[in-house]
C-alpha positions in Angstrom: 99.7 102.6 111.6 100.5 99.3 109.7 100.1 95.6 110.0 103.7 94.9 111.7 103.2 97.6 114.5 99.2 95.7 115.1 100.6 92.2 115.5 103.5 94.3 117.8 100.7 96.1 120.1 99.3 92.7 120.7 102.5 90.7 121.1 105.4 92.6 123.4 102.8 95.9 123.7 106.2 98.4 125.4 108.2 97.4 122.0 105.2 98.9 119.7 105.3 102.6 121.7 109.2 102.9 121.7 109.1 105.9 119.5 106.6 107.8 121.3 108.5 109.0 123.6 110.0 107.7 127.0 106.3 108.2 128.9 104.7 106.4 126.7 106.9 103.5 127.6 106.5 104.1 131.1 102.5 103.9 131.1 102.1 101.2 128.6 104.9 98.8 130.7 102.8 99.9 133.9 99.9 98.8 132.3 101.6 96.0 130.6 102.5 94.4 134.7 99.0 94.7 135.7 97.8 92.6 133.2 98.3 91.6 129.1 94.9 93.2 128.1 95.6 96.9 129.7 98.9 97.0 127.9 97.4 96.2 124.9 94.8 98.6 125.2 97.2 101.7 126.1 100.4 100.3 123.5 97.0 100.7 120.6 95.9 104.1 121.8 99.2 105.6 121.7 100.0 104.7 118.1 97.0 105.5 116.8 97.3 108.6 118.1 97.6 111.6 116.1 100.8 113.7 116.5 100.0 117.4 116.5 
């Protein structure tokens, strides 16, 4: 995960998970609407998770 992706996760979490699939976008958007911090944490988790 690059520096730009980390900054994107902090500034605008739903945009950072665009390439991870529809479910992750919806989940991070809902978390961001509930509060900015849960959205950032969700985006960081989705971005650092290994694809198997």
